[in-house]
N, C-alpha and C positions, 0 to 999 in steps of 0.2 A: 675565814673565809678570804680573808685580806691576802694571810700569810699563803694560801695555795694559790692564788691571782699571781702574788709578787714572785712565787717559786717558779710558775708556769712561763712569768714573763723572762725572769733571769734564764730560762732553758728554752728559749723558742725554737731551738732547733729540734731537740726531744721532742718538745711539746707537737711541732708541725708532725715529726714522723710518726707519732703515738696516734694524732687525730686519723691522718692518712689511713694509718694501719686500722684503727677501728671502724673508720668507715668503708674499707675495704671488706673487712670480714663481717660486720652486719649487712654488707651487698650479697655475700655470698652465701652467708646463711639463710637471708631472704629469698634467694633464688633457690636453695635447698627445700625451704619450705614450701614455695610456690610448685616446684617440680612433685614434691610428694603429693599436694592437695590434685595436681592433675592424673597422676597415677591412681589414686583413690577414687577419684572420679570415674575413671577409665575403668576401673575395675568394678565397681558396682553397675555399672552399665551392662559390663561381661556377664555379671551374676546374673542380670535378668534373662540373658539368653540361657545361662545353664541350669536355670531353674523351671524352665519351659519341659513339660510333661513329651515324654515320648512312647507310644506303644510300645507295649514287651517284646513283641517279634523284630522290631527295628534295630538295627545295631548302630551304635555311636559313629559318627562320622569321624574318617581317619584324615589325619593331616600328616604332611610331609613336610618338615622343614630343611632347606639346605642353607645353612649357616655358615658363613664364611668368617672365621676367628680373624682372621688377618685385616681385615676391612676394617677403614678409619684407624689406621696408625696399630692395630692389635686392639682396640677397644669395642670391637663389637661385640663380641661375645658377652660380655660386661653391659653393655647396653639392651642387650636382647633379653636377657637373664633379668635385667632391673624393670624394662619397659614392655616387652612384647610377652615375654613366657605367662607372666601371671595373668594376663589377661585372657589370652589361649586356653589356659587348663581351667581359667573359671566359667568356661563357655561352653564346657562340656566337649569339648575336642578330645578324641585320643591323637594325642601329637608324639610324632616321632623325630628327633633331632637328628641329621646327619650332618656332620661338619666337612666340607670340601677343604680339607689341608693337605690329601695326599693324594698320588696317584693311585690310577688303577682301581678305582672305585665305580667305575660305570656297571660293571656287573651287578652290583650292589645296589647303586640308584635303580636299573631295570627292575630287579626284585623287589622294589617298593614300589616302581610305579603301578606294579598289578594290583595292589592292594590298597590304593589311595584314593579317597574322593576328592582332595585338593591339594596344591602343591602350594609351599610358602616358602619366598626366595628372600633370605635374610642377608644382606648385604650392599652391594652398590650396582654399576652396570658392568663390571668385570664379573661378578659371582652370577648375573643373569645369564651373559654369553657362557661362562663357565660350566653351566649345568647343562645347555645345550651341548655343548661340545663335549663333557663326559660321556654323554650317552650315544654321540655320533661317535666316539671312539672307540664304541662296542658294537662297531659294525650294524648298529640299530638307527637307520638315518629316521629319526623319531620325525622330521617334518614331511619326509617324502615317501615312504613306505607302509607297509601294512599297518604298522603302529599309529601314523599318523591321525586315522580316527577318531580312535581312543583317545589319542593323548589331545588331539585338538579342542575335544569337549570336557579334558579337566580343567577346572577353572583352577588361575594362577593368583596367589596373593604374591604383594613386593612389599617388605617390609624395609624401607631407606636408612641403611647403615652406613653406608660405606661415604666414599670422599666424594665422588659424583654418582650421583641420582638422579639420572635425567627422566626416565619415566616418574618420578615422583610429580614432576610438574604437571603431567596430564593426568593420571588418577587423583591425587591428592589438593586439597586448597595448601596456599603458600603458607608456611610458618617460619618465624624467627627463631623460636623456641623447638630445641633438639628435641625434647621429651613428649611436647606436644604434638609433633609431626610423627614421631613414633608410633606413640598411643592412636593416634587419629587413623593412622593406615593399619593397625590391628583391629581395630574396632568395624574401618569399611569392609575388611575380610568377613567379619561375623554378620554383616548386614545384607551382602550375599550379593551387591548389584555389580554386574562385570560389563566391559566394553572390549569387544576385539579388535585388536591391534596386529598389523601388518608385520612382517618381518621377512628380513632381506637375507636370501642364501647367497652366499660369497664363495666362488669355486675357484682356486687356481688350478694349474696344469697337472699338478702332483700330489697337492696337499689337499686333505680332508676338509669338506666343505666349512666356512665358519657361519654363524648366524647372528643377525644382528638386529636389533628392535629399535634402532636409532638412525644409525647411518654409518657411510663412510668417507674419509677426509684425507685428501692428498693435495699436498701443497706449502708453502710460506708460514702460513697462518698457522698450521699443527704444528710444524717445527718450533717455530718460533713459542709455540703455546706449553711447549713440553718441558722449556727450559726456563719457566717462570720461577719454579720453586729455588732455581740456584740463587737469586736475585734475593733470598729474603730479606737479608740486611736492611736492603731499602725499604721496607715497611708497602704502602700504599703504591710508591714508585715502580715495584719491581714487575709489573706487567708491562708497564711502556719501556722500563730497562730493558728486558728480554727483546721487545720487537724491534727498541732502538739498534741494539747491538747487532742484532741478523740482520738489519742493513748495511752492514761493513762487509758484508758478502759480495759477491757480483751481483750488480744491478744495473739492469732489472731482472727478478729472478723469475726466470720461465719455467714452466715445467709442459715438454711437449708430448702428445698420445693421439692413438688415432679411437674414434669412438664410433661403435655401431650398436644401434638401438632399435628396439619396436615401442610404436606408441601404445596408449592406454588402451584396456580390455573393459567389455562391460561386464557390470557387476552383475552375477546372477541372483536370484532371489534367495532369501536367508531360508535355512531349513529348519521345520517346526521343531521347538525342541521336546514336546512332548512324543513320545514314541506311539504308534499306533497300537492298538490293542490284538493280543494274539488271537487267530482265528481259531475256532472249534478244532477238536482234533478230526472228525471225519472231512471238515472242508480241505485240511492239510493233506489228510491221505488221498484225497480225489484230486488234487491238485498235481500231486507225486505221481499219480499212477498215469493219468492224462498227459504230464510230462514225458513218461516214460514210455509210454505206447505211441505220442504222436510222432511224426517225420521230422529230422531234426530242421530248423529253417534253412533257406538259403542265404547264403552270405553274399550281402548285397556290397560290391568292393565301392568304397568310398572315395572321391576325389579330393586329395590333398590339395589344399590351396597353399599356395607359396607363401611364407611369411614376407611382408616388406619392410625390411631391414632399409635403415638410413645409417647413412655413413659420413663421418665429418671429422677433419683434423683439428685437433685445439692446441692452442698454445695459452696457458693461463698462469696464475701466480696460485691459484689453488681451485680444485676441484673436488665436489662435495655429490655425493649421492644418499638422498636421505628417504623416510620414510614419511607418511602424511600423520605419525600417533601424536606428533607434536602439535598438529590445527588437526585434531580428530573430527571429522564429519560423519557422523552416523546415516546422515539421508545422501549421501553423494551416489553417483550411477555409474562411476567409472573408477576403477582399482589403477592406480599407477603410485610410482616414485619419482620424487625430485631433483633433477640434475642440475649442477647449478655450475656454469662455468664461469670464474670471474675474471675479468679485462685483466692481461698483463699490464697494462699502461698506468700503474700506480705510483705516485711519488711516494716520497719517504716520509711524508708528515703524514698522508693519508694511511700509509699503511702501519703507521704509531697508532693512530686513532682507532682505526678500523680493527686493529688487534685488540685493543680493550674492549670494542663491543663484542667480538667473536668470543671473548672468555666467559661472556653469559649466555651469548647463544651461538655456540659454534657453526652451526649451519643456516644461519643468517644467509641470506642470498640479497648482496646491497645493489641500487642501483647500478645501472651499464653492464651487468651478468647478463648471460643467454643461458634462460631458464628451459628446461626440456621437461617434459612429462611422458616417461616411460615403465613398459611393462618389465622391460628384460632389457639388459645391454651387456656390451663387452667391451671391455678397457685393453688395447694394446698401447704397451710402453715399448719404447725404444729400447735397443741390446745396451747392456751397460748403466741403465738406468738406477740409481743409487736412491737410499731414501725410505720413507716408510711410512705404510698406512694409518691411519688412526682409524680402526672400528669399533664403535661403541666405546671410545674413549681406551680401547687398549691396542698398544701397537703390534704391526705385524709388518714384516718384509714388501717392500714395493714389488709388485711382478702384475705380469698379464691375469686379468681375473675376469668370470664371467657372475654378473649380479643379476639374480633372479627375483622377483617380487611375488612373495607366496601370501596373496591377501587374506587378511582377517584371520590367521593360522592359529592365534593362541588368543583364548579371556581372560583378562586380568580382572581382578576384584578392582572396582575404585571407590571414590567416595560419592553418595547419591545427590550431594550438591553437586559434584564436577559433573556428573551426567545430565541434570536436570540442563546445566548451562549448555553443554553440548546441543542439547536437543532444541533448547530454545536460540541459540544461536543459529542454528540450521533452519528453523523455523523464519527467523528474519532473514 
């Protein structure tokens, strides 16, 4: 023992390196062990769903998974197969996986939509937007055509595998463990609790409409946030560095535009989920005959009430148009989106500090900003305007756009605990 201690003391550099290596290796192995325990517990819970008896005449529920293998720097496929796929298969679902990694697959997606009971999107914010965009590219505007009624009733599950997963903050409890976060999201799909989410339809002059579940950003904070990854070598200071160096441009940075908007709309009552029973055959025949022999009803011309548009000129450091999905209120009586026009009189120090806050909450509306609630708006930009929009963290060229709120268009699976929190907060 004395010789061992003497040897370790004489080679203290190697000893220190070895201790650090063993500590890191032990911590890594312990983390892998904990992850395996989480996967096993989730699979056991999913097995309980799979063991439930169903009538022989009832077909298996079909789930279509849209997986983006490129999400999370190419790790999404491995994360899905390790943490989510076993849970889905053990639950008794008939799972079809579609990889959204090539163009021209909109027609295939549409064919799958006709024979599915639920949709699962595995990826990040960009994947959610991509699935909607692919169907729109097939000349099937699923959120505003005759397909809308069918599609809106198909529940959607979201498995957070991407770098940015804004929806997961609304649907699932926060978790620092990625494996636990993915397994919790997958189990929430099996439990069946859903919440309605709003969608923004963003349409340019020529482009096909883009759909967003979070919102649109245009301004200096967004432009600086995109460049944060370039300063990776500065570690925890990279966010402040990106915003600091962006102040070397023309200051103050002003974005000028014209905004027209309509106020909130009253929320209609929800339609009952259960379909009424089909009347007997003789009742249906009687109704058809009566409709055939009766004279056509006289059309009464309806008076169109003019829309009360409001217009304002704005000069801002950043403009954001966001849904209320982040602060979901299931009992509110009006439908609207939040328009935040931030003051352009911001010092460089405030810009750097606020930029760090916006990396955590991109659509925060700081004090001194003008907040507007609207159901529809038109953003007109001056000719020659450069820059980009951030739509659900995806970059698009800045152009004049019309943004329309589609309230409660999609139903997403959520953790039952989150739904209880929403209802409890609404009561208070």
